[in-house]
Backbone as CSV, one residue per row, in Angstrom:
resi,resn,N_x,N_y,N_z,CA_x,CA_y,CA_z,C_x,C_y,C_z
1,MET,-26.309,16.033,19.259,-25.387,15.043,18.757,-24.015,15.706,18.569
2,GLN,-22.964,14.999,18.977,-21.613,15.524,18.853,-20.937,14.970,17.617
3,LEU,-20.029,15.761,17.039,-19.211,15.307,15.920,-17.852,14.886,16.458
4,ARG,-17.382,13.717,16.046,-16.043,13.274,16.402,-15.335,12.903,15.109
5,PRO,-14.440,13.777,14.638,-13.757,13.486,13.381,-12.808,12.295,13.523
6,LEU,-12.584,11.623,12.439,-11.690,10.473,12.415,-10.305,10.871,11.924
7,HIS,-9.317,10.114,12.330,-7.927,10.225,11.877,-7.401,11.656,11.988
8,ASP,-6.980,12.248,10.879,-6.376,13.595,10.930,-7.355,14.684,10.472
9,TYR,-8.643,14.426,10.607,-9.636,15.442,10.244,-9.910,16.384,11.413
10,VAL,-10.278,17.623,11.071,-10.543,18.683,12.029,-11.876,19.321,11.660
11,ILE,-12.718,19.616,12.645,-13.975,20.335,12.421,-13.745,21.788,12.821
12,VAL,-14.087,22.711,11.914,-13.790,24.136,12.096,-15.047,24.972,11.902
13,ARG,-15.212,25.981,12.737,-16.274,26.986,12.558,-15.602,28.237,11.998
14,ARG,-16.050,28.670,10.809,-15.511,29.910,10.229,-15.841,31.089,11.130
15,GLN,-14.934,32.045,11.222,-15.211,33.263,11.970,-15.906,34.248,11.047
16,PRO,-16.850,35.014,11.589,-17.572,35.969,10.744,-16.618,36.987,10.117
17,GLN,-16.988,37.438,8.945,-16.163,38.380,8.189,-16.748,39.780,8.284
18,THR,-15.875,40.770,8.257,-16.313,42.164,8.245,-17.069,42.437,6.952
19,ARG,-18.207,43.110,7.042,-19.054,43.363,5.894,-18.839,44.737,5.269
20,LEU,-17.877,45.516,5.762,-17.591,46.833,5.192,-16.234,46.826,4.516
21,SER,-16.149,47.494,3.376,-14.862,47.638,2.707,-14.070,48.728,3.432
22,ALA,-12.825,48.914,3.039,-11.982,49.939,3.658,-12.583,51.337,3.463
23,GLY,-13.334,51.524,2.385,-13.952,52.823,2.103,-15.330,52.988,2.738
24,GLY,-15.787,51.986,3.508,-17.070,52.075,4.181,-18.246,51.557,3.376
25,ILE,-17.978,50.877,2.279,-19.039,50.339,1.435,-19.465,48.976,1.975
26,VAL,-20.766,48.747,2.073,-21.288,47.466,2.545,-21.122,46.431,1.437
27,ILE,-20.556,45.282,1.779,-20.323,44.213,0.814,-21.461,43.205,0.930
28,PRO,-22.203,42.947,-0.152,-23.298,41.969,-0.077,-22.757,40.543,0.068
29,ASP,-23.588,39.646,0.606,-23.180,38.261,0.813,-22.702,37.595,-0.472
30,SER,-23.331,37.911,-1.580,-22.982,37.257,-2.841,-21.596,37.649,-3.343
31,ALA,-21.073,38.807,-2.929,-19.772,39.267,-3.390,-18.669,39.057,-2.360
32,ALA,-19.036,38.737,-1.143,-18.043,38.593,-0.068,-17.310,37.261,-0.193
33,GLU,-16.004,37.304,0.060,-15.224,36.074,0.076,-15.427,35.375,1.404
34,LYS,-15.353,34.056,1.386,-15.481,33.309,2.626,-14.216,33.512,3.450
35,PRO,-14.355,33.698,4.747,-13.170,33.912,5.573,-12.309,32.664,5.654
36,ALA,-11.017,32.860,5.740,-10.068,31.760,5.839,-9.508,31.697,7.252
37,ARG,-10.339,32.031,8.206,-9.950,32.034,9.606,-11.076,31.349,10.380
38,GLY,-10.725,30.581,11.381,-11.764,29.897,12.122,-11.295,29.365,13.458
39,GLU,-12.236,28.711,14.135,-11.962,28.117,15.440,-12.111,26.607,15.326
40,VAL,-11.141,25.889,15.858,-11.189,24.427,15.863,-12.214,23.981,16.896
41,LEU,-13.178,23.160,16.471,-14.208,22.643,17.375,-13.913,21.226,17.840
42,ALA,-13.379,20.396,16.952,-13.091,19.000,17.286,-11.928,18.514,16.428
43,VAL,-11.171,17.576,16.971,-9.981,17.058,16.294,-9.977,15.541,16.386
44,GLY,-9.603,14.891,15.283,-9.446,13.439,15.287,-8.225,13.034,16.100
45,ARG,-8.015,11.739,16.247,-6.921,11.240,17.081,-5.577,11.264,16.379
46,GLY,-5.535,11.561,15.086,-4.275,11.629,14.351,-4.218,10.609,13.238
47,ARG,-3.217,10.760,12.402,-3.076,9.846,11.265,-2.082,8.742,11.599
48,PHE,-2.169,7.668,10.849,-1.263,6.545,11.024,-0.138,6.617,9.999
49,LEU,1.066,6.313,10.436,2.198,6.181,9.529,2.184,4.777,8.930
50,LYS,3.008,4.538,7.923,3.009,3.242,7.234,3.323,2.080,8.158
51,HIS,4.158,2.302,9.162,4.528,1.205,10.057,3.567,1.070,11.255
52,GLY,2.430,1.794,11.231,1.393,1.617,12.233,1.399,2.582,13.391
53,GLU,2.402,3.439,13.479,2.459,4.416,14.578,1.510,5.574,14.284
54,ARG,0.806,6.044,15.321,-0.123,7.157,15.170,0.603,8.465,15.473
55,VAL,0.393,9.486,14.618,0.961,10.814,14.826,-0.136,11.700,15.419
56,ALA,0.093,12.198,16.624,-0.900,13.042,17.302,-1.047,14.373,16.567
57,PRO,-2.248,14.950,16.540,-2.457,16.241,15.867,-1.773,17.388,16.604
58,ASP,-1.440,18.444,15.854,-0.804,19.641,16.422,-1.818,20.670,16.890
59,VAL,-3.074,20.508,16.524,-4.105,21.474,16.922,-5.047,20.838,17.935
60,ALA,-5.744,21.703,18.675,-6.687,21.245,19.695,-7.932,22.122,19.642
61,PRO,-9.050,21.633,20.149,-10.259,22.447,20.180,-10.018,23.779,20.892
62,GLY,-10.612,24.838,20.317,-10.472,26.176,20.871,-9.403,27.012,20.199
63,MET,-8.497,26.392,19.451,-7.435,27.146,18.768,-8.012,27.938,17.604
64,GLN,-7.456,29.128,17.377,-7.813,29.960,16.233,-6.810,29.647,15.124
65,ILE,-7.308,29.393,13.914,-6.439,28.959,12.830,-6.679,29.758,11.551
66,LEU,-5.708,29.677,10.654,-5.822,30.172,9.280,-5.747,28.968,8.361
67,PHE,-6.551,28.969,7.294,-6.545,27.862,6.348,-6.755,28.399,4.951
68,ALA,-6.473,27.584,3.956,-6.664,27.969,2.561,-8.141,28.253,2.305
69,ARG,-8.443,29.235,1.471,-9.827,29.672,1.232,-10.760,28.542,0.796
70,HIS,-10.266,27.614,0.025,-11.130,26.549,-0.500,-10.838,25.209,0.161
71,ALA,-10.274,25.242,1.356,-9.947,24.007,2.070,-11.198,23.390,2.677
72,GLY,-11.183,22.104,2.782,-12.228,21.401,3.513,-13.514,21.201,2.749
73,VAL,-14.419,20.528,3.436,-15.743,20.211,2.910,-16.757,20.861,3.835
74,GLU,-17.693,21.609,3.254,-18.724,22.255,4.066,-19.737,21.219,4.520
75,ILE,-20.053,21.250,5.806,-21.055,20.346,6.363,-22.032,21.162,7.197
76,SER,-23.226,20.655,7.357,-24.230,21.296,8.191,-24.487,20.375,9.375
77,HIS,-24.361,20.936,10.579,-24.569,20.145,11.793,-25.365,20.972,12.792
78,ASP,-26.506,20.481,13.201,-27.392,21.193,14.130,-27.701,22.609,13.658
79,GLY,-27.915,22.772,12.349,-28.267,24.066,11.794,-27.108,25.030,11.639
80,GLU,-25.896,24.582,11.853,-24.709,25.443,11.761,-23.829,24.948,10.621
81,GLU,-23.292,25.901,9.844,-22.392,25.556,8.750,-20.966,25.441,9.281
82,LEU,-20.373,24.260,9.105,-19.026,23.983,9.592,-18.172,23.474,8.445
83,LEU,-16.872,23.337,8.696,-15.947,22.764,7.729,-15.300,21.524,8.323
84,ALA,-15.147,20.498,7.519,-14.355,19.324,7.880,-13.147,19.344,6.953
85,MET,-11.952,19.405,7.527,-10.736,19.472,6.713,-9.646,18.625,7.337
86,ARG,-8.684,18.267,6.534,-7.519,17.559,7.042,-6.636,18.555,7.790
87,GLU,-5.928,18.065,8.777,-5.040,18.937,9.537,-3.995,19.574,8.628
88,SER,-3.594,18.895,7.588,-2.585,19.431,6.670,-3.083,20.633,5.867
89,ASP,-4.420,20.885,5.852,-4.981,22.057,5.181,-4.860,23.310,6.027
90,ILE,-4.498,23.161,7.293,-4.345,24.314,8.194,-2.975,24.937,7.932
91,LEU,-2.983,26.246,7.705,-1.753,26.964,7.377,-1.025,27.476,8.612
92,ALA,-1.774,27.920,9.624,-1.141,28.507,10.808,-2.108,28.498,11.981
93,VAL,-1.536,28.554,13.181,-2.303,28.708,14.413,-2.046,30.134,14.897
94,LEU,-3.116,30.857,15.213,-2.994,32.229,15.708,-2.785,32.209,17.219
95,GLN,-1.783,32.936,17.673,-1.477,32.983,19.101,-1.465,34.427,19.556
96,ASP,-1.859,34.643,20.808,-1.852,36.007,21.375,-0.452,36.439,21.738
């Protein structure tokens, strides 16, 4: 089953986080912060302005992004933990 977000929502897969500290200490899952970096999997068609015009999203599937640590809502889809967030919660797009 595919997810298709509505309006200005974006579905994001968090990127795995490094489990070692700078000093080489292994960080347990319970103490590790959730990464604020991810890959866009799906994007809604955009939000509507008050006069009815639709604003197209600035992100597209496959883009690498940065977002606020507590942004979005965690969802489980096909056994995978994903985030559903508004496009406005995205802070930056990472480019090569």
